[in-house]
DOFI-177592 format. One line per 8 residues: number of its first residue (from 0); their letters; for each residue x, y, z of C-alpha. Coordinates in steps of 0.02 Angstrom, whole numbers. Each point is the difference from the previous one (the first is absolute). Layout:
<pts>
NUM> a> X/Y/Z; ...
</pts>
This chain:
<pts>
0> mtkivlle> 1910/3660/1768; 84/-172/-1; 18/-45/-199; -23/-179/-45; 73/-58/-174; -61/-174/-74; 74/-66/-182; -26/-160/-91
8> kihqsava> -174/-29/24; -19/-9/184; -137/-88/63; -158/138/44; -26/-104/160; 175/104/52; -98/168/-31; -150/-60/103
16> hfqnsgfd> 109/-49/159; 89/173/-28; -145/121/-39; -97/-105/168; 178/49/100; -33/160/-38; 116/27/-146; -72/77/-161
24> nivqlpta> 171/76/-88; 2/-148/-86; 81/2/-192; -29/-152/-96; 119/-46/-155; -25/-151/-121; 179/-42/-35; 179/-4/73
32> ltgqalie> 86/158/-40; 197/12/-21; 128/146/26; -52/151/23; -170/-17/-33; 12/-126/165; 98/131/65; -102/149/-30
40> aladtdvi> -164/-127/59; 71/8/153; 83/171/61; -165/54/108; -33/-182/44; -24/-75/174; -36/-181/-77; 35/-99/-128
48> girsqsqi> -104/-168/-54; 91/-86/-126; -12/-207/-81; 135/-77/-107; 62/120/-127; 14/157/84; 180/7/41; 39/126/157
56> taevlkaa> 190/17/10; 126/91/105; -10/150/-129; -203/-5/3; 16/-19/187; 134/154/17; -102/111/-99; -164/-38/94
64> pklraigc> 32/122/170; -184/-27/72; -26/-173/-34; -42/-125/181; -52/-150/-71; -11/-129/-127; -123/-142/-44; 39/-141/-110
72> fcigtnqv> -156/-63/-43; 71/-162/-48; 100/-111/83; 173/29/-58; 102/151/51; 156/-17/-122; -82/141/-80; 60/132/159
80> dlitaaak> 172/55/29; -40/-75/173; 151/29/96; 0/210/-68; -190/-1/43; 40/-42/175; 172/105/30; -142/153/-56
88> gipvfnap> -133/-66/132; -116/-62/-115; -71/-163/41; -53/-122/-129; -181/-120/-6; -58/-126/-134; -104/-137/26; 64/-173/46
96> fsntrsva> -163/-90/-5; -137/47/-102; 28/-44/-156; 73/-198/82; -141/-95/-73; -19/61/-164; 157/-45/-51; -7/-162/72
104> elviaqai> -173/-26/-92; 85/30/-145; 172/-92/18; -93/-140/33; -94/21/-164; 143/21/-75; 78/-155/56; -172/-113/-62
112> lllrripe> 15/99/-166; 183/-43/-3; -32/-170/63; -138/-53/-148; 88/99/-142; -137/107/-25; 106/143/-69; 82/-114/-135
120> knakthrg> -180/-93/-59; -89/197/-8; 137/72/-103; -32/-150/-94; -166/11/-18; 4/182/-28; 90/-36/-152; -116/-141/-55
128> qwdksaag> 110/-142/46; -100/-137/104; 121/-92/129; -102/-116/106; 143/-57/78; 28/-41/193; 187/-36/-30; 89/124/119
136> ayemrgkt> -151/40/98; -30/-12/185; -89/-26/159; 39/122/119; -21/-113/133; 113/-110/57; 117/135/-66; 132/98/94
144> lgivgygn> 7/162/24; 151/102/30; -17/165/87; 152/134/3; -33/131/127; -118/-66/135; -71/160/29; -179/63/28
152> igaqvgil> -37/-30/-181; 111/-163/-13; -69/-77/156; -179/29/-70; 30/-63/-167; 61/-187/88; -169/-1/102; -96/-9/-161
160> aesvgmrv> 95/-98/-92; -19/-133/154; -168/12/-56; 16/-68/-131; 104/-120/7; 151/28/-26; 178/1/155; 80/159/39
168> ryydiesk> 181/27/16; 100/142/10; 139/99/39; 19/171/85; 168/70/71; -71/41/169; -91/-153/100; -176/12/-29
176> lplgnasa> -137/-119/73; -71/-98/-117; -222/19/-17; -58/-181/-52; 62/-136/-31; 161/139/-91; 186/-59/30; 159/91/-22
184> aptledlm> 132/-39/-109; 186/-15/29; 44/126/-163; -63/95/-123; 63/-129/-129; -71/-158/79; -152/88/-21; -2/34/-189
192> readvvtl> 64/-174/-27; -149/-83/85; -145/136/-25; -138/-40/-127; -57/196/-9; 127/122/57; -60/167/81; 92/155/44
200> hvpggsgt> -66/103/163; 167/102/35; 23/175/41; 86/146/-102; 193/39/34; 187/-44/-57; -31/-139/99; -117/-90/-125
208> vnlitrer> 18/86/-177; 51/-148/-124; -28/-147/150; -81/-111/-133; 149/-36/-115; 38/-98/-158; 88/-123/116; -172/-22/106
216> iglmkpsa> -96/2/-119; 90/-153/-104; -53/-97/175; -156/-9/-29; -95/-136/-64; -51/25/-200; -159/-28/60; 3/147/124
224> vlinasrg> -85/164/-4; 48/168/91; -87/132/40; 72/193/46; -137/104/98; 120/95/125; 144/98/-82; 51/28/-184
232> gvveidal> 169/-2/22; -13/-175/88; 27/-94/-146; 165/-14/-133; -154/49/-153; 113/-53/-139; 34/-174/72; -180/-18/59
240> rdslvekk> -44/8/-187; 141/-105/-61; -53/-136/87; -146/-5/-43; 19/19/-186; 92/-154/23; -94/-84/96; 79/-19/157
248> vagaaidv> -152/76/122; -192/-41/-63; -44/170/18; -14/168/107; -110/136/86; 83/159/3; -86/141/78; 130/152/12
256> fpvepkne> 142/51/-112; 201/71/13; -89/134/-99; -184/51/21; -91/110/-109; -51/160/99; -163/38/-80; -142/-114/-126
264> keefvspl> 71/114/-151; 188/-60/20; 34/-189/-76; 66/-132/111; 141/-83/-75; 50/-173/58; 128/-153/-64; -186/-83/75
272> rgldnvil> -90/54/-123; -82/-120/-121; 56/-159/86; -161/-110/-2; 54/-85/181; 6/169/91; -155/71/86; 69/183/5
280> tphiggst> -95/145/111; 4/190/24; 50/2/166; -182/-40/68; 44/-92/140; -91/96/132; -117/55/-133; -174/-34/53
288> eeaqenig> -162/133/71; 32/-98/163; 203/27/12; -11/157/-42; -126/70/91; 79/-105/159; 174/74/-56; -80/197/-31
296> kevsdklv> -98/-36/206; 180/-65/71; 131/119/-57; -127/156/12; -41/-68/185; 192/-4/45; 38/186/-86; -142/77/111
304> rflkagtt> 38/-77/146; 149/82/-23; -53/177/-50; -90/-10/160; 84/-68/134; 161/-9/-82; -16/-207/18; 143/-91/-111
312> rwavnfpe> -43/-169/33; 18/-107/-156; 149/123/-73; 130/-106/-100; 131/100/15; -35/120/175; 10/-31/182; -180/-76/39
320> vphrekqa> -102/87/122; -160/-106/27; -190/104/2; -7/88/155; -135/128/35; 15/173/6; -6/18/202; 29/200/9
328> rsrilnth> -12/167/-78; 163/3/-95; 99/-152/-80; 183/36/-79; 39/-128/-119; 214/16/-9; 94/-112/-117; 199/27/50
336> rnepgvia> 149/-98/-36; 35/-114/130; 129/57/114; 13/-1/187; -94/167/97; -130/62/-128; -137/-71/103; 78/70/152
344> rmnadfae> 41/162/-56; -181/17/-90; -106/-25/162; 155/107/96; -81/128/-154; -187/-52/83; 52/29/174; 81/151/-9
352> aglnivaq> -163/72/-80; -118/-68/122; -72/-130/-114; -54/-171/96; 5/-165/-97; -118/-108/8; 59/-142/-153; 127/-41/-70
360> yletkgpi> 35/-136/-145; 169/-19/-67; 46/-125/-128; 175/-18/-110; 49/-76/-164; 206/-12/-48; 40/187/23; -177/85/-4
368> gyvitdvd> -88/21/150; -161/47/33; -112/60/143; -192/71/33; -16/94/147; -159/55/70; 2/166/108; -163/53/78
376> avippsvm> 26/198/-41; -21/104/-156; 229/2/-62; 50/155/-10; 97/31/-170; 150/45/73; 7/-175/90; -43/-53/-178
384> qkicrepa> 139/97/-99; 136/-82/153; -35/-160/-33; -9/-3/-169; 163/109/-11; 77/-140/91; 144/-73/-97; -50/-179/16
392> tirceli> -141/19/-68; -86/-39/-179; -182/19/-2; -109/109/144; -199/24/17; -117/22/65; -173/-85/-20
</pts>
């Protein structure tokens, strides 16, 4: 029986979808697991569902012989060793769209609060100070929003910002079609100079670590604010703190951090704590009931399609074969090294056994090939064993 383990309080919409699809062996754990505890949890697991805290490293993957698929119930996948997973024939799925609106709404709300200097006014009022000054407080209308990373969330933020009268500029390393009246800035430095609000929506990875350096923060207007709801390593936090303390920038809202607590009992530590002109939130950009329900449905549906039909569409590390209904008695899923002759030898094995192929779907991605083959008969164990013993085969299974 297929065993599914869900960590980190994944929404019940995922559980319901698995159960409605015939998968009842589901283990739910409320927190992330680390080290040996994670390895033990995956020892006999077919599918693991995680959010952002569980680290699926090469060591963990090598100790999980039964693992067939990984579901990241969030946008990011940098908590998974994607290369090792692919090399073991394990597709990784995520939810790149489901929390887009929730993150975008939070960014707009934070932009309004920062431009109006609400964090400082709020802190002072709690201390008994009555500061009614309008100095440094601005409307959003007519101001420039600078979006760094014009993907799904960045574009949605731009649309919402235009609706309240902002001018939208964006910078992306790839050419992107602008939505609404947004326009591209020629360089990141140009964007940092002209924006009244800079909001970050870039992916994780080595290419974006410390993207917002001390020098780039120094290009911002003294009245400008910075918002980061992307990845914790994107901003040089110490440089940001210095700029905030020295009033070189007016404020910041940070939802993601280089180091985050693994659970609610662990203390959150950051050099930004205690600053009146900073909004700190505990990685809750996508933490709305609507977003979590949608994420649960989206990722569990991708996993169910893979388990039932071998579908790898939207896998982030794997050749993408779109959903195809099973058209025959048997379906073979074959992950292999992408080299000449693999499919020819496999098909020869079918022909030698008198088996007729009624459909076949092949895709490759870098060193990995993935083929789904439908055969109109029961596959004898001897044929499966022969295919699985092929030197180029990474993983071979029968549906």
